[in-house]
N, C-alpha and C positions, 0 to 999 in steps of 0.2 A: 503037267499043266500046259495048256495051249497058249501060244502067244496071242495078244490082242490083234484084231485085224488092223492093218495099216492101209488107209486110203492112199491111192496113187495119184488120182486126178479129181479135183473138186471144182464144181461149176456153181457159181453164184448167179442167180437170175435176179436182175434188179430193174426197177423202173426209174431210177435216178432221182427219187424223191429223198428228202431229208430222213424220213422214217426208215428208208431202205439202207441207210448207213449202218444200221444194226445188223442187217443181213451180211454186208461186206465185212464188218467187224468179226462176226461169227465165222465167216468163211476163212478169213486170214488166220484166226485162232485155230481152227481145225486143220488148215493147211500146214501151219507151223508145227502143231502137235504131231502130225503124221509125216512131216517132211515131204509133203505132196505138192504136185503142180497145182496152180490155182488159175482158173479162167473165169471170165465174167461174160454174161450174155445179157443183152437188152433187146427185147423184141418190140418193134414198132408196128403200128397198123399198116397193112398193105393198102395203099390208096386205090388200087384197082378194085378192091372190094367195096370201097365207099362210093366211087364215082363211076358206076357201071353205065350210066346213061349219058355221061358227059364225054362225047368223043372229040369235041373241039380242042380240049386242052391236052398238052403232051404229058400224060401221066408218068411216063418213064423218066423224063427229065426232072419232073417235080419229085418223084420218088428218089431219084439219085441225090437230089439236094437234101431231102429229108434225112436220108442215110448219112450223108456227109456231115450235116449239122449234128445228128445224134452221135456220130463217132467223135466229133469235137467235144460235145458235152460229156461223153463218157470219159474221154482223156482227162478233162478237167475234174470230173467227179472222182476219178481214181487217182488224181494227182498226188495226194498226201499219203497214199497207201504204202506202208513200209514192208512190202513183200513183193517178190517178182511175179508179174502177171504173165502167164503163158500165152493166153489168147484173149483178145478183147473183141467180142462178137456183137455186131449190130446187124440184126436181121429183121426183115419185114414179113409179116404173115401171121398165121394163127399161133398163138403163144404155145399151146400144148404141143402142137405138131412140130414147131421149130425147135423147141427145147428138147423134145425127144430125139429129133434128128441130130442135134448137137451132141447130146449124150452118147448116142451110138457112134457118130463120126469121130469124136475125140477121145473115146475110151474113158468116159467119166464114170467114176464109181460112187460118187456122192454129189447129189444136187442139193443146194441150199436156196430156199426161197422164203419170202415173207408172206404173212397172211394177216390182213386187217381183221380184227375181231369185231364185227358188227353184224347187225341183222341182215343187211343186203349181201354181205360176203357169204353168208350161209347159202344163198341162192345162186351166186355167180362166181364162186371162188375158183381162181386159177389153181390154187394149191390143191383143191379137191380133185380137179381134172387131172393134174399131174400125178396125184397119189394113185389114181386108177390106171395110169398108163406108163409111167416112167419105169425103165428096166433096171434102175440102180437104187441105192439107198437114198432116202429123202429126209432132209432136216428142214422142218417148217418153223420159222422164227415168228412168234407172235409180235405184231406191230401195234403201236398205239392207234386208237381211233382218231381220224382227222376231224 
């Protein structure tokens, strides 16, 4: 009989909402059960994509502040987690692209993300995009509708 697969590095993708605490909980549970490293990623919008016409403002400085604020929020969001977090990643850009880059770069073998079960998410689901591109196992946690 073969041994069950043991995950080595689990990555939880979160948007830091209350409903995403379920994603963190599942990630901690899976990491504990596998004695795996646990990392968390939050992907924020890249302001350069939003403000292509506005050259008067210093996008880089504003983007740096957005990232710094998001890192602080992520620290607070993960404050009560009773499991060591290997990496806390806050990245700006396209969610699917940035998550795939993090999976490759950090040797992740299980990605855990949430999925809101609603009509609109059928059309625009990040989980669906990741399903079609991510090179590791994917655990999609159903989240309550807002």
